[in-house]
C-alpha positions in Angstrom: 2.6 -77.3 48.5 -1.1 -78.2 48.8 -1.3 -76.3 52.1 -0.6 -72.9 50.5 -3.2 -70.2 51.1 -3.4 -69.1 47.5 -6.4 -71.0 46.1 -5.3 -70.5 42.5 -1.8 -71.8 43.2 -3.2 -74.8 45.0 -5.7 -75.5 42.1 -2.9 -75.3 39.6 -0.9 -77.8 41.6 -3.9 -80.1 41.8 -4.7 -79.7 38.1 -1.2 -80.9 37.2 -1.7 -84.1 39.1 2.0 -84.4 39.7 1.9 -83.2 43.2 -0.9 -85.5 44.4 0.6 -88.5 42.6 4.0 -87.7 44.2 2.4 -87.4 47.7 0.6 -90.7 47.2 3.9 -92.3 46.1 5.4 -91.3 49.5 2.4 -92.8 51.3 2.6 -96.1 49.5 6.4 -96.6 49.9 6.9 -99.3 52.4 10.0 -97.7 53.9 8.7 -94.1 54.2 9.2 -92.7 57.7 6.3 -91.9 59.9 7.5 -88.3 59.8 7.1 -88.1 56.0 3.8 -89.9 56.1 2.5 -87.4 58.6 3.7 -84.5 56.5 2.1 -85.9 53.4 -1.2 -86.6 55.2 -1.2 -83.1 56.7 -0.9 -81.6 53.2 -3.6 -83.9 51.9 -5.8 -83.1 54.9 -5.5 -79.4 54.1 -6.4 -79.9 50.5 -9.4 -82.1 51.5 -10.6 -79.4 53.9 -11.1 -77.0 51.0 -14.5 -75.2 50.8 -14.2 -75.9 47.1 -15.9 -79.3 46.7 -14.5 -79.6 43.1 -11.0 -79.4 44.5 -11.8 -82.0 47.1 -13.3 -84.2 44.4 -10.2 -83.8 42.3 -8.0 -85.1 45.2 -10.4 -88.0 45.7 -10.3 -89.0 42.1 -6.6 -89.6 42.5 -7.4 -92.3 45.0 -6.1 -90.6 48.1 -8.6 -92.3 50.4 -7.4 -95.9 49.8 -4.0 -95.5 51.5 -5.6 -93.2 54.1 -8.1 -95.8 55.1 -5.3 -98.4 55.2 -3.4 -96.3 57.7 -6.4 -95.8 59.9 -7.5 -99.5 59.9 -3.9 -100.7 60.5 -3.5 -98.2 63.3 -1.4 -100.6 65.5 1.2 -100.6 62.8 1.8 -96.9 62.4 2.7 -94.0 64.8 -0.4 -92.4 66.5 0.4 -89.1 64.8 0.1 -90.8 61.3 -3.2 -92.4 62.2 -4.5 -89.1 63.7 -3.6 -87.2 60.5 -5.1 -89.9 58.4 -8.3 -89.6 60.4 -8.3 -85.8 59.7 -8.1 -86.6 55.9 -11.0 -89.0 56.1 -13.2 -86.6 58.2 -12.4 -83.7 55.9 -13.1 -85.7 52.7 -16.5 -86.7 54.1 -17.3 -83.2 55.3 -16.2 -81.3 52.3 -16.7 -83.7 49.5 -19.7 -83.3 47.2 -22.7 -85.4 48.3 -23.8 -86.0 44.7 -20.4 -86.5 43.1 -18.0 -87.8 45.8 -20.0 -89.7 48.4 -21.1 -92.5 46.1 -17.5 -93.4 45.5 -16.4 -92.9 49.1 -19.2 -95.1 50.3 -18.0 -98.0 48.2 -14.4 -98.0 49.7 -13.4 -101.1 51.4 -12.8 -100.5 55.1 -14.6 -97.1 55.2 -16.8 -97.8 58.2 -14.2 -99.2 60.5 -11.9 -96.3 59.6 -14.7 -93.8 60.3 -15.3 -95.3 63.8 -11.6 -94.9 64.6 -11.8 -91.3 63.4 -14.8 -90.8 65.7 -12.8 -92.2 68.6 -9.8 -89.8 68.3 -9.0 -87.6 71.3 -9.3 -84.3 69.5 -12.8 -82.7 69.9 -12.5 -80.7 66.6 -11.6 -83.9 64.7 -14.6 -85.7 66.2 -16.9 -82.8 65.4 -15.6 -82.9 61.8 -16.0 -86.7 61.7 -19.6 -86.4 63.0 -20.5 -84.0 60.2 -19.0 -86.4 57.7 -20.9 -89.3 59.3 -24.2 -87.3 59.0 -23.5 -86.7 55.3 -22.9 -90.4 54.9 -26.0 -91.4 56.8 -28.1 -88.9 54.7 -26.6 -90.3 51.5 -27.4 -93.8 52.7 -31.0 -92.8 53.2 -31.2 -91.9 49.5 -30.1 -95.4 48.4 -32.7 -97.7 47.0 -31.9 -100.9 48.8 -33.9 -104.2 48.6 -34.9 -104.0 52.3 -35.3 -100.2 52.6 -32.4 -100.1 55.1 -29.7 -97.5 55.4 -26.4 -99.5 54.9 -24.5 -97.3 57.3 -26.8 -96.9 60.3 -26.5 -100.5 61.6 -22.7 -100.3 61.7 -22.8 -96.9 63.4 -25.3 -98.1 65.9 -23.2 -101.2 66.7 -19.9 -99.5 66.9 -20.3 -95.8 67.6 -23.7 -95.1 69.2 -22.1 -94.1 72.5 -19.8 -91.5 70.8 -22.8 -90.1 68.9 -25.0 -89.9 72.0 -22.2 -88.3 74.0 -21.7 -85.5 71.4 -25.5 -85.1 71.1 -25.6 -84.5 74.9 -22.9 -81.8 74.6 -24.9 -79.9 72.0 -23.7 -81.3 68.6 -26.7 -80.7 66.3 -25.2 -83.1 63.7 -25.0 -85.9 66.4 -28.6 -85.2 67.4 -29.7 -85.5 63.8 -27.9 -88.8 63.4 -29.7 -90.1 66.6 -33.0 -88.9 65.0 -32.4 -91.4 62.2 -32.3 -94.2 64.8 -35.6 -93.2 66.3 -37.8 -92.3 63.3 -38.8 -93.8 60.0 -37.2 -91.3 57.6 -38.6 -91.8 54.1 -39.3 -95.5 54.7 -35.6 -96.2 55.5 -34.5 -97.7 58.8 -31.5 -99.4 60.2 
């Protein structure tokens, strides 16, 4: 459904709202099988990977990230395939969501940072690369916030829980990881961690 290649068909399905609401219903059902959860998450991940940030934003406004973050943060409860696909959803949402329109809402989600650290710890290199790009967008967004103490609300958590992952990927050539590390070593616009 949401994974069809025809952008206009996918947009029509999203505009109706029925498809996303139905997919969310499957995710929220207590007795849904891991197989169905994985299929739903795969469809949502595909929609969230759209180059069309308006389409991604539309999915996000339906509240798709709340159950996704739940699956990631309760990873011992669900099959690894479900958690892995949920990590793809989160990474794609961060990478492809609009920095101005979507990141403020994503940043407020309860459990976001622990879920992001789990996504950064997955065994798939392309997933980690996508999560690092999403992490960089979140860090850059955090640097624009006007906080009382001029600190970036995301950097401290990343430093405590994922600095090794970020350093490892910077050493293997990830420009996004190098940029994140730069935020730890310089005073960017008066913000620090």
